C-alpha positions in Angstrom: 25.8 25.8 3.1 24.3 24.2 6.3 20.9 25.7 5.5 21.0 24.2 2.1 21.7 20.7 3.4 19.1 21.1 6.1 16.5 22.2 3.5 17.3 19.3 1.1 17.9 16.6 3.6 16.2 17.7 6.8 13.0 16.3 8.2 9.8 17.0 6.5 6.7 18.3 8.3 3.4 16.2 9.1 1.8 17.0 5.8 4.0 14.7 4.1 2.6 11.8 6.1 -0.4 12.0 3.7 1.9 10.4 1.1 1.6 7.2 2.9 -2.1 7.7 3.4 -2.4 8.0 -0.3 -0.4 4.8 -1.0 -2.4 2.9 1.5 -5.7 3.9 -0.1 -4.3 3.2 -3.5 -3.0 -0.2 -2.4 -6.4 -1.1 -0.9 -8.3 -0.1 -4.0 -5.9 -2.1 -6.3 -6.4 -5.1 -4.0 -10.1 -4.9 -4.3 -9.8 -4.5 -8.1 -7.4 -7.5 -8.3 -9.7 -9.7 -6.3 -12.9 -8.8 -8.2 -11.1 -9.4 -11.6 -9.4 -12.6 -10.2 -12.6 -14.1 -9.0 -14.5 -13.2 -12.2 -11.9 -14.8 -14.4 -11.6 -17.8 -12.1 -15.3 -18.5 -12.1 -15.9 -17.6 -15.8 -13.2 -19.8 -17.2 -13.4 -22.6 -14.5 -9.8 -22.4 -13.5 -8.0 -25.3 -11.6 -7.0 -25.1 -7.9 -3.4 -23.8 -8.7 -4.8 -20.8 -10.2 -6.6 -19.9 -7.1 -3.6 -20.6 -4.8 -1.4 -18.4 -7.0 -4.1 -15.6 -6.7 -4.3 -15.9 -3.0 -0.6 -15.6 -2.6 -0.5 -12.5 -4.9 -3.5 -11.0 -3.0 -1.7 -11.7 0.4 1.5 -10.1 -0.8 -0.4 -7.1 -2.1 -2.3 -6.8 1.2 0.9 -6.9 3.2 3.1 -4.7 1.0 0.6 -2.4 -0.9 -1.8 -1.7 2.0 -0.6 -2.7 5.5 3.1 -1.4 5.2 1.9 1.9 4.0 -0.7 2.2 6.6 1.8 1.3 9.3 4.2 3.9 8.0 1.4 6.6 7.9 0.5 5.7 11.6 4.2 6.0 12.7 4.7 9.3 10.7 1.6 11.0 12.0 2.1 9.7 15.5 5.7 11.0 15.8 5.0 14.3 14.2 2.0 15.5 16.3 1.8 19.3 16.3 
């Protein structure tokens, strides 16, 4: 029974750190896609200032949670599980 719990809930090896690397890359790509489409819509439709302020706040939130947080978790994971 103890082996079953260890297998299900025990620590994972370093290869699982790539999950955070993948999420970090995905977050960065989505941030770039958002910024390109945001700027294209803003310029082509001549949006007011509040449109740009909202877009910047969304981009900063995406940058912090979609990219930086997963990059930090990947660094911590890889740094603590050095083989």
